[in-house]
C-alpha positions as CSV (number, residue, x, y, z in Angstrom):
1,M,-62.1,-53.9,24.1
2,D,-61.5,-51.2,21.6
3,K,-62.0,-51.6,18.3
4,R,-59.6,-53.0,16.4
5,A,-58.3,-51.4,12.9
6,Y,-56.5,-53.5,9.9
7,L,-54.2,-52.1,7.2
8,V,-54.5,-53.3,3.9
9,P,-51.6,-52.6,1.5
10,H,-53.2,-53.3,-1.9
11,D,-51.3,-53.4,-4.7
12,F,-54.2,-54.2,-7.4
13,T,-53.4,-57.3,-8.2
14,S,-54.7,-61.0,-7.4
15,V,-52.0,-61.2,-4.3
16,G,-53.8,-58.1,-2.9
17,D,-57.5,-58.9,-3.4
18,A,-56.0,-62.6,-1.2
19,A,-55.0,-60.0,1.6
20,A,-58.3,-58.3,1.5
21,K,-60.3,-61.2,1.6
22,K,-58.4,-62.5,4.2
23,A,-58.9,-58.9,6.1
24,V,-62.7,-58.9,6.0
25,R,-62.9,-62.5,7.3
26,F,-60.4,-61.3,10.2
27,A,-62.7,-58.5,10.9
28,L,-65.5,-60.1,10.6
29,Q,-64.2,-62.5,13.5
30,S,-62.8,-59.3,15.6
31,N,-65.4,-56.3,15.0
32,A,-62.1,-54.6,13.5
33,S,-62.2,-51.7,10.9
34,V,-60.8,-52.0,7.3
35,H,-58.2,-49.7,6.1
36,F,-56.9,-50.1,2.1
37,L,-53.9,-48.2,1.4
38,H,-52.8,-47.9,-2.5
39,I,-49.1,-46.4,-2.6
40,V,-48.8,-44.1,-6.2
41,K,-45.9,-42.9,-7.3
42,S,-47.5,-39.2,-7.5
43,A,-50.0,-37.1,-6.8
44,S,-51.5,-37.2,-10.1
45,D,-52.7,-41.1,-9.9
46,K,-54.8,-40.3,-6.6
47,P,-58.0,-40.3,-8.1
48,T,-57.9,-43.3,-10.4
49,A,-56.2,-45.3,-7.2
50,T,-59.1,-44.1,-5.3
51,K,-61.7,-45.0,-7.7
52,K,-60.4,-48.1,-7.6
53,L,-60.0,-48.9,-4.3
54,E,-63.7,-48.1,-3.7
55,E,-65.1,-50.7,-6.1
56,I,-63.3,-53.2,-4.0
57,I,-65.2,-51.9,-1.3
58,N,-68.0,-51.8,-2.8
59,G,-68.1,-55.8,-3.8
60,F,-67.8,-56.6,-0.4
61,K,-70.4,-54.7,0.8
62,T,-72.5,-55.9,-1.5
63,T,-71.7,-59.8,-0.8
64,N,-70.6,-60.9,3.1
65,A,-69.2,-57.5,4.7
66,P,-72.5,-55.3,4.5
67,N,-71.2,-54.0,8.1
68,I,-67.5,-53.6,8.3
69,E,-66.4,-50.2,8.6
70,F,-63.9,-49.2,5.7
71,H,-61.3,-46.4,5.3
72,I,-59.0,-45.7,1.7
73,H,-56.0,-44.5,2.1
74,V,-54.0,-43.3,-1.0
75,E,-50.4,-42.3,-0.4
76,A,-47.5,-40.8,-2.7
77,G,-44.2,-42.4,-1.7
78,N,-43.3,-46.0,-1.4
79,I,-43.9,-49.3,0.6
80,F,-41.0,-49.5,2.4
81,T,-42.0,-45.7,4.2
82,D,-45.5,-45.5,3.7
83,I,-47.6,-48.8,4.9
84,A,-45.5,-47.5,8.1
85,K,-46.8,-44.5,8.3
86,V,-50.1,-45.4,7.8
87,A,-50.4,-48.1,10.3
88,D,-49.0,-45.6,13.0
89,A,-51.7,-42.9,12.3
90,I,-54.4,-44.9,12.2
91,H,-53.0,-47.6,15.5
92,A,-53.2,-50.5,13.4
93,S,-53.1,-53.6,15.4
94,L,-52.5,-55.9,12.5
95,I,-51.5,-55.3,9.0
96,I,-53.1,-57.7,6.1
97,M,-50.1,-57.8,3.0
98,G,-49.9,-60.1,0.2
99,T,-46.5,-61.2,-1.1
100,H,-45.7,-63.1,-4.1
101,G,-43.7,-65.3,-2.9
102,A,-39.2,-66.1,-3.6
103,K,-39.4,-66.2,-7.6
104,G,-37.0,-66.2,-9.6
105,M,-34.2,-63.5,-8.9
106,Q,-36.0,-62.7,-5.1
107,K,-34.4,-66.6,-4.2
108,V,-30.7,-64.6,-4.3
109,F,-32.0,-61.2,-2.8
110,G,-34.6,-62.6,-0.5
111,S,-38.4,-61.3,-0.4
112,F,-39.2,-57.4,-0.4
113,A,-41.8,-58.5,2.4
114,I,-39.4,-59.2,4.9
115,K,-37.9,-55.7,4.5
116,V,-41.7,-54.1,4.4
117,I,-42.5,-56.0,7.6
118,T,-39.1,-54.6,9.5
119,S,-40.3,-50.8,8.2
120,A,-43.5,-50.8,10.6
121,H,-44.1,-51.8,14.4
122,A,-47.4,-53.6,13.8
123,P,-47.7,-56.8,13.3
124,F,-48.4,-58.5,9.8
125,V,-49.7,-61.1,8.0
126,I,-48.9,-62.2,5.5
127,V,-50.4,-64.2,2.6
128,Q,-49.9,-65.6,-0.7
129,E,-51.9,-65.7,-4.2
130,K,-53.8,-69.0,-3.6
131,T,-53.9,-69.0,0.3
132,K,-57.3,-70.9,1.1
133,T,-60.2,-68.4,2.3
134,V,-61.2,-70.2,5.6
135,E,-64.8,-69.2,7.6
136,T,-62.2,-69.0,11.2
137,I,-58.7,-69.2,12.5
138,K,-59.2,-73.0,14.3
139,K,-55.4,-73.7,15.0
140,I,-52.1,-71.0,15.5
141,V,-48.3,-72.4,15.1
142,F,-46.1,-70.7,17.1
143,P,-42.7,-71.6,17.0
144,I,-40.4,-70.3,20.5
145,N,-37.3,-69.8,20.9
146,L,-35.1,-68.7,24.1
147,N,-35.0,-64.8,23.0
148,S,-36.4,-63.2,26.3
149,E,-39.0,-61.3,23.8
150,T,-41.2,-64.8,23.8
151,L,-43.2,-64.5,26.7
152,Q,-44.1,-60.7,25.7
153,V,-45.1,-61.9,21.8
154,S,-47.0,-64.7,23.0
155,K,-48.6,-62.1,24.9
156,I,-49.5,-60.8,21.3
157,A,-50.6,-64.3,20.1
158,G,-52.9,-64.8,22.5
159,V,-55.0,-62.0,22.2
160,L,-55.3,-63.2,18.3
161,A,-56.1,-66.7,19.8
162,T,-59.2,-65.2,22.1
163,D,-60.4,-63.0,18.6
164,F,-60.2,-65.9,16.5
165,K,-61.6,-68.4,19.5
166,S,-58.6,-70.2,18.1
167,E,-56.1,-73.0,20.0
168,V,-52.7,-72.6,19.7
169,H,-49.7,-75.0,19.2
170,V,-46.7,-74.2,21.1
171,V,-43.1,-75.4,18.9
172,A,-39.7,-75.5,20.5
173,P,-36.7,-77.6,18.3
174,K,-35.4,-80.9,20.2
175,E,-32.2,-79.6,21.9
176,K,-29.6,-82.1,22.7
177,M,-27.6,-79.9,25.0
178,L,-29.7,-80.4,28.7
179,D,-29.2,-76.7,29.3
180,L,-31.1,-75.7,26.7
181,S,-33.4,-78.5,26.4
182,Q,-34.4,-77.5,29.9
183,K,-34.8,-74.1,29.0
184,L,-37.0,-74.5,26.2
185,I,-39.0,-76.8,28.4
186,I,-39.9,-73.9,31.2
187,Y,-40.1,-70.9,28.4
188,S,-42.8,-73.4,26.5
189,Q,-45.0,-74.0,30.0
190,L,-44.6,-70.4,30.6
191,V,-46.1,-69.3,27.8
192,K,-48.7,-72.2,28.3
193,K,-49.7,-70.8,31.6
194,E,-50.0,-67.1,30.1
195,L,-52.2,-68.3,27.6
196,A,-54.0,-70.2,29.9
197,K,-54.3,-67.1,31.7
198,I,-56.7,-65.9,29.1
199,N,-58.9,-69.0,28.8
200,V,-56.6,-70.2,25.1
201,P,-56.1,-74.0,24.6
202,V,-52.3,-75.0,24.4
203,H,-50.6,-77.9,22.9
204,V,-47.0,-78.0,23.4
205,E,-44.8,-80.1,20.7
206,F,-41.1,-80.3,20.3
207,L,-39.8,-80.8,17.0
208,D,-37.2,-82.6,15.1
209,K,-34.3,-79.7,14.2
210,T,-31.4,-81.6,12.5
211,K,-32.6,-81.5,9.6
212,A,-33.9,-78.1,8.4
213,Y,-36.4,-76.8,11.4
214,H,-38.6,-75.0,8.8
215,T,-39.6,-77.6,7.4
216,E,-40.4,-79.3,10.6
217,I,-42.5,-76.5,11.1
218,L,-44.8,-76.1,8.2
219,K,-44.7,-80.2,7.9
220,Y,-46.3,-80.2,11.6
221,A,-48.4,-76.9,10.7
222,K,-49.7,-78.7,7.6
223,K,-50.3,-82.3,9.6
224,I,-52.4,-80.4,12.2
225,N,-54.2,-78.2,9.3
226,A,-53.2,-75.1,11.0
227,E,-54.8,-72.0,9.3
228,L,-51.5,-69.7,10.7
229,I,-48.2,-69.5,11.9
230,A,-47.5,-67.0,14.3
231,L,-43.8,-66.3,13.8
232,T,-41.7,-63.9,16.1
233,Y,-38.7,-62.6,13.9
234,H,-35.4,-61.0,16.1
235,S,-33.3,-60.5,13.1
236,D,-30.8,-57.2,14.2
237,R,-29.2,-58.0,10.3
238,M,-28.5,-54.8,8.4
239,M,-30.8,-56.2,5.4
240,P,-33.1,-58.1,7.0
241,Q,-34.7,-59.6,3.5
242,F,-31.8,-61.6,3.0
243,D,-33.1,-64.1,6.6
244,P,-33.7,-67.2,5.1
245,F,-36.2,-69.2,7.7
246,T,-38.3,-65.9,7.7
247,Q,-38.4,-66.2,4.6
248,S,-38.8,-69.9,3.9
249,I,-41.8,-69.7,6.5
250,I,-43.6,-66.6,4.8
251,T,-43.4,-68.1,1.3
252,N,-44.1,-71.5,2.0
253,E,-45.5,-73.7,-0.8
254,D,-48.9,-74.3,1.0
255,Q,-49.8,-70.9,1.3
256,I,-50.6,-70.7,5.0
257,P,-51.0,-67.1,6.5
258,V,-48.1,-66.2,8.4
259,L,-48.4,-63.7,11.6
260,V,-45.1,-62.1,12.1
261,I,-44.5,-60.4,15.5
262,N,-41.5,-58.2,16.0
263,G,-39.5,-58.5,19.6
264,K,-38.2,-55.5,19.4
265,D,-41.9,-54.2,19.0
266,A,-43.9,-55.8,21.2
267,G,-44.5,-53.4,23.7
268,N,-46.1,-50.9,21.2
269,Y,-48.5,-52.8,19.4
270,F,-52.3,-51.5,19.7
271,Y,-53.5,-54.4,21.6
C-alpha cells in the first residue's frame, strides 16, 4: 500500500490544534505522513509561520508521534485556492481541517468550511474545537442516497474503514413511495456487497425523514457512539456555502468529525 499523505491547514487557533491532533491520530492508524499548511498574507510572514509549525511538530514528536513523517508548507495566498493547490501537489489522501462552526452571521451566510471543501478534490475530515480525541475509529455512519456516485464514493469510505479497522453503518431515508423505497434498498445492499469485498463489516438502517433528516442522522450517530460521519457531497450550487443540510452535519452540536466526499471527484482521489 502506498503511504497516505494527510494535509492539515492550520490557522494557529485551538480549532487548528484539534485538526492536528486528529490528523496525527489518523496517521498513527494508517501509516500516513502529515503535512501542515499555513496561509499567510505576504511572503514576509513565512519565517514566523514556519517557526510556529515547527514548534507544533516538535510537540507531537516529543509526545506520542515520534515516528510520523511531518512536512511544512507555508503559502502566501488564500484558503480557497492554496489548500487545493498544496493538496494536489502532495497527492493528499485526506485534508483534515477545523471549522469554527456556524456562529453569528455564519448561520445566515453559511460555513466557509463548505466553500473550502468544494475548492479541492481530496476528501475532507472536518473537526471542531471540542471534537473528542479517540484512540481509534470503530464506527462510521455513511448516509446514502440515489445519486449515481454513491457506489463509487462507498469505495472511498470502505478504504478508510479498512485503514481504521472500522465498521460502517449505512443509513438511508425511509421513503413512502414504493419505487424510491425499493431503489434505496437495492442501493444499500449494493453498498454492503461492495464493502464486504474488502472485509468491512456493514450495518444498514433506514431512518425517519418526516422531520429534519439531518437531525435523524446525527441522533443515530450519537446513539451508536460513531466516531465519524462519512457524508457524500453532490451540490452543484453556484454558492455551495448556502447548503443547509451539509452545514448542519459538519457543524453538529456533538462535534462528531465529518468526512466529506465530493461525489463529482470520487474517481480522482489518491486511494
